[in-house]
KEKOLPA-416081 format. One record per residue (C-alpha): residue in one letter; residue number from 0; x, y, z. Coordinates in steps of 0.001 Angstrom, whole numbers. Example, Ala and Ser with C-alpha at 12.3 -4.5 7.8 and 13.67 -1.06 7.14 Angstrom:
! residues 2
resn; resi; px; py; pz
a; 0; 12300; -4500; 7800
s; 1; 13670; -1060; 7140
//
This chain:
! residues 304
resn; resi; px; py; pz
m; 0; 2207; -1295; -21833
r; 1; -523; -1351; -19230
k; 2; -144; 954; -16242
v; 3; -892; 1069; -12522
i; 4; -3241; 3809; -11298
v; 5; -3080; 4480; -7550
f; 6; -5688; 6460; -5638
g; 7; -4326; 6913; -2161
s; 8; -2713; 8873; 602
m; 9; 377; 11045; 595
n; 10; 1907; 11853; 3986
m; 11; 5052; 13314; 5394
d; 12; 6430; 10831; 7920
l; 13; 8077; 12334; 10999
s; 14; 9973; 9423; 12514
i; 15; 12057; 9114; 15693
s; 16; 13791; 6186; 17408
a; 17; 13162; 5596; 21127
p; 18; 14244; 2898; 23594
r; 19; 10575; 2380; 24526
m; 20; 7193; 4098; 24366
p; 21; 6844; 6861; 26985
e; 22; 4242; 6552; 29717
a; 23; 1426; 9113; 30003
g; 24; 2910; 12502; 30907
e; 25; 6473; 11241; 30524
t; 26; 9193; 12687; 28302
i; 27; 12041; 10421; 27206
s; 28; 15060; 10956; 24983
g; 29; 14941; 9789; 21378
s; 30; 17401; 9805; 18501
d; 31; 17811; 9505; 14737
f; 32; 14955; 11836; 13795
l; 33; 13982; 11454; 10141
t; 34; 11613; 13294; 7839
n; 35; 10508; 10931; 5093
a; 36; 7959; 10931; 2316
g; 37; 5232; 8377; 3091
g; 38; 1525; 7552; 2952
k; 39; 314; 4111; 1887
g; 40; -824; 5254; -1536
a; 41; 2368; 7144; -2287
n; 42; 4582; 4333; -970
q; 43; 2797; 1762; -3117
a; 44; 3007; 4033; -6161
v; 45; 6754; 4494; -5702
a; 46; 7230; 733; -5305
s; 47; 5226; 59; -8451
a; 48; 7217; 2605; -10451
r; 49; 10653; 1535; -9169
l; 50; 9788; -2057; -9967
g; 51; 9140; -1273; -13600
a; 52; 5437; -457; -14009
p; 53; 4222; 2832; -15541
t; 54; 2439; 4375; -12547
h; 55; -52; 7247; -12231
m; 56; -1031; 8829; -8873
i; 57; -4424; 10331; -7976
a; 58; -4136; 12203; -4676
a; 59; -4233; 15558; -2881
v; 60; -1687; 17418; -764
g; 61; -1670; 20841; 816
a; 62; -211; 23931; -789
d; 63; 2609; 23803; 1749
a; 64; 6264; 22782; 1855
f; 65; 5455; 19160; 2673
g; 66; 3076; 18905; -282
g; 67; 5640; 20179; -2745
e; 68; 8314; 17850; -1402
l; 69; 6022; 14814; -1575
a; 70; 4921; 15464; -5153
g; 71; 8509; 16091; -6212
g; 72; 9646; 12825; -4625
l; 73; 7033; 10788; -6472
e; 74; 7940; 12440; -9753
a; 75; 11626; 11708; -9169
a; 76; 10722; 8035; -8626
g; 77; 9024; 7933; -12022
v; 78; 5393; 8351; -10917
d; 79; 3089; 10522; -13054
v; 80; 1866; 13213; -10623
s; 81; -218; 15278; -13039
d; 82; -3342; 14350; -11016
v; 83; -1891; 15147; -7591
r; 84; -3798; 18276; -6533
r; 85; -2302; 21063; -4410
l; 86; -5016; 22436; -2097
e; 87; -4983; 25782; -307
e; 88; -7756; 24769; 2090
a; 89; -6126; 21653; 3565
a; 90; -2771; 20742; 5056
t; 91; -676; 17862; 3767
g; 92; -1213; 14614; 5680
v; 93; 1308; 13792; 8378
a; 94; 2288; 10530; 10124
v; 95; 4209; 10683; 13406
i; 96; 6176; 7446; 13878
v; 97; 7966; 6213; 16997
r; 98; 10437; 3402; 16265
t; 99; 11039; 1009; 19159
a; 100; 12986; -2267; 18923
g; 101; 12390; -2605; 15186
e; 102; 8623; -1996; 15490
n; 103; 6583; 1123; 14798
r; 104; 3810; 3067; 16552
i; 105; 2089; 5548; 14231
v; 106; -275; 8513; 14715
l; 107; -1827; 9814; 11484
s; 108; -3355; 13188; 10574
a; 109; -5208; 12729; 7264
g; 110; -5270; 16366; 6137
a; 111; -5704; 16701; 2359
n; 112; -5998; 12930; 1941
h; 113; -9738; 13190; 2689
a; 114; -10312; 16210; 443
l; 115; -10986; 14428; -2860
g; 116; -14608; 13353; -3320
q; 117; -16272; 10723; -5468
d; 118; -16682; 12966; -8513
d; 119; -13032; 14079; -8382
v; 120; -11609; 10579; -8398
v; 121; -14066; 9022; -10845
s; 122; -13587; 11829; -13366
n; 123; -9811; 11354; -13197
l; 124; -10198; 7631; -13749
r; 125; -12470; 8067; -16751
r; 126; -9911; 10408; -18314
i; 127; -6704; 8416; -17786
a; 128; -7672; 4726; -17517
s; 129; -7584; 2125; -20274
p; 130; -8998; -1415; -20150
g; 131; -6449; -3798; -18663
d; 132; -4801; -1194; -16435
v; 133; -4453; -1992; -12728
f; 134; -6274; 197; -10194
l; 135; -4941; 121; -6630
t; 136; -6395; 1810; -3561
q; 137; -6260; 1588; 239
g; 138; -8233; 2818; 3260
e; 139; -6540; 6138; 4098
c; 140; -8682; 8366; 1850
d; 141; -12389; 9251; 1963
p; 142; -14307; 5939; 2161
a; 143; -17103; 7040; -186
a; 144; -14595; 8232; -2791
t; 145; -12631; 4992; -2465
e; 146; -15719; 2818; -2945
a; 147; -16902; 4880; -5930
a; 148; -13450; 4630; -7501
i; 149; -13392; 827; -7186
r; 150; -16815; 543; -8832
a; 151; -15821; 2936; -11627
a; 152; -12549; 1088; -12224
r; 153; -14418; -2191; -12586
e; 154; -16866; -600; -15063
l; 155; -13918; 711; -17082
g; 156; -12384; -2764; -17407
l; 157; -9499; -2309; -14954
f; 158; -8025; -4986; -12713
t; 159; -8896; -3729; -9224
a; 160; -6685; -4230; -6157
l; 161; -7683; -3244; -2615
n; 162; -5429; -2931; 424
p; 163; -7931; -2368; 3276
a; 164; -5564; -490; 5576
p; 165; -6695; 740; 7975
a; 166; -9329; -1998; 7895
r; 167; -12987; -1057; 8004
p; 168; -16200; -2771; 6875
v; 169; -17081; -2369; 3193
p; 170; -20483; -2827; 1544
d; 171; -21268; -6415; 613
d; 172; -21843; -5482; -3024
l; 173; -18368; -3919; -3306
w; 174; -16494; -7208; -2916
p; 175; -17407; -8534; -6391
c; 176; -15759; -5386; -7802
v; 177; -12412; -6325; -6183
d; 178; -10152; -8585; -8269
l; 179; -7422; -8786; -5610
v; 180; -7452; -7962; -1904
c; 181; -4101; -7828; -99
l; 182; -4005; -7417; 3687
n; 183; -1937; -8302; 6743
e; 184; -2852; -10508; 9713
t; 185; -4468; -7759; 11812
e; 186; -6438; -6352; 8896
c; 187; -7528; -9866; 7970
q; 188; -8942; -10507; 11438
i; 189; -10885; -7234; 11330
m; 190; -12233; -7856; 7824
c; 191; -13337; -11480; 8221
g; 192; -13043; -12432; 11900
v; 193; -10206; -14946; 11429
l; 194; -6649; -14354; 12640
p; 195; -4329; -16131; 10154
v; 196; -1638; -17895; 12177
d; 197; -1016; -20999; 10043
d; 198; -1927; -22432; 6651
a; 199; -5315; -23680; 7866
t; 200; -6435; -20321; 9265
c; 201; -4971; -18481; 6272
f; 202; -7013; -20695; 3959
e; 203; -10134; -20194; 6075
a; 204; -9764; -16401; 6047
a; 205; -9012; -16267; 2318
r; 206; -11941; -18570; 1562
l; 207; -14281; -16291; 3537
l; 208; -13099; -13214; 1621
r; 209; -13440; -14999; -1708
g; 210; -16891; -16114; -611
r; 211; -17896; -12468; -334
g; 212; -16945; -11987; -3977
a; 213; -13269; -11000; -4029
g; 214; -11380; -12534; -6930
a; 215; -8050; -13406; -5279
v; 216; -6686; -12929; -1755
v; 217; -3122; -12374; -539
i; 218; -2368; -12301; 3196
t; 219; 1020; -10929; 4265
l; 220; 2481; -12599; 7366
g; 221; 5636; -10618; 8125
s; 222; 8615; -12884; 8702
a; 223; 6400; -15908; 7919
g; 224; 6018; -14824; 4291
s; 225; 2657; -14639; 2547
f; 226; -335; -16788; 1663
g; 227; -2422; -16497; -1474
l; 228; -5683; -17924; -2730
g; 229; -6004; -17389; -6468
s; 230; -9196; -16653; -8368
d; 231; -8996; -20282; -9524
g; 232; -9108; -21483; -5905
a; 233; -5459; -22583; -5835
a; 234; -3656; -21990; -2529
l; 235; -155; -20458; -2640
r; 236; 2471; -20270; 113
v; 237; 5497; -18040; -405
p; 238; 8224; -17816; 2272
a; 239; 9727; -14507; 3263
a; 240; 12924; -13596; 1448
q; 241; 16020; -13354; 3635
a; 242; 16507; -9717; 4656
p; 243; 20119; -8470; 4850
a; 244; 19093; -6969; 8242
v; 245; 15936; -5682; 9898
v; 246; 16424; -1962; 10466
d; 247; 12989; -382; 9952
t; 248; 9699; -2042; 8965
t; 249; 8070; 1231; 7849
g; 250; 6638; 756; 4362
a; 251; 7506; -2942; 4053
g; 252; 3899; -3944; 3423
d; 253; 3435; -1100; 959
t; 254; 6553; -2194; -904
y; 255; 5137; -5728; -1143
i; 256; 1805; -4484; -2512
g; 257; 3450; -2152; -5017
a; 258; 5515; -5093; -6237
l; 259; 2399; -7254; -6418
v; 260; 597; -4897; -8811
a; 261; 3781; -4157; -10770
g; 262; 4092; -7901; -11261
r; 263; 574; -7995; -12673
v; 264; 1456; -5295; -15219
r; 265; 4679; -7136; -16093
g; 266; 2657; -10276; -16872
l; 267; 3762; -12327; -13862
s; 268; 1508; -14925; -12271
l; 269; 108; -14302; -8785
e; 270; 2717; -16603; -7228
e; 271; 5551; -14936; -9162
s; 272; 4266; -11512; -8097
m; 273; 4159; -12656; -4460
r; 274; 7798; -13793; -4686
w; 275; 8688; -10460; -6292
g; 276; 6977; -8685; -3373
s; 277; 8760; -10792; -767
a; 278; 12159; -9947; -2233
a; 279; 11330; -6245; -2518
s; 280; 10081; -5966; 1066
a; 281; 13117; -7854; 2410
i; 282; 15357; -5174; 935
a; 283; 13089; -2384; 2210
v; 284; 13234; -3505; 5870
s; 285; 17039; -3408; 5752
r; 286; 16927; 380; 5264
l; 287; 15561; 3348; 7194
g; 288; 12445; 5171; 6003
a; 289; 9522; 4434; 3733
q; 290; 9895; 5555; 113
q; 291; 13655; 6015; 315
a; 292; 13980; 2348; 1350
i; 293; 12070; 930; -1633
p; 294; 14372; -963; -4011
t; 295; 14581; -928; -7793
a; 296; 13797; -3888; -10039
e; 297; 17530; -4472; -10523
e; 298; 18092; -4736; -6761
v; 299; 15212; -7194; -6400
e; 300; 16534; -9350; -9226
a; 301; 19960; -9403; -7578
l; 302; 18464; -10664; -4286
r; 303; 16365; -13323; -5973
//
């Protein structure tokens, strides 16, 4: 069976609920403090693995307590962590999350997530990848290493998926190396200058990204579902699945993307993979935390 290879971030999420964001210099009372494994790369890897795809993680953490806990959590979820490096010279990445009224405000310290360079990642890919595997990456690691990894994955015959989060400009000649780009409304506006608010603007944004060379585009729209433009030019509109409740949106987008690439490995079409992602993320938002909220394939099937 083909596998998913993720190059991405691993963070410890320190999350607290508050009635509102404090003003400058103000201290307010919070509650329900949680320490959760997170990081976009790690979240997406866990989602891919729990949803039935063999998944391999390329990443770095510090040689500290957080690093050991993060690697152990991925392994327990079924992710191959043999290429997760433990570094003495860097601390594990940390995200500080304030939860207010079902929304999140996040401050990120990258730490070891920026420690792996181009040679590190490309050499790992050349050793573990096989043609037909799926390569998935995001924007939380070193940009030069990320770009080099996408190019190498394309040369090796992998299906390449990019989640440009946080969004930043990429070289024009990188887009033809991307088979699938998946991004939310805010990231979409940054990447192509169009805020997708309806089918017309979604199509315009996706068409612009495909015009730069990307193979297929998926735009996630929160409670409005998702919009896709396939490599064949066919437009797809998938409604959001009904969530049992909305408790915490942390990791919902990552769950969707992990399901999207797991669907590819399972042989699903793009539309089927989008529906799989919608169901998975609906379950995730009904639970607290990031990785601990990600459902299994059996749970997704039960919701669908």
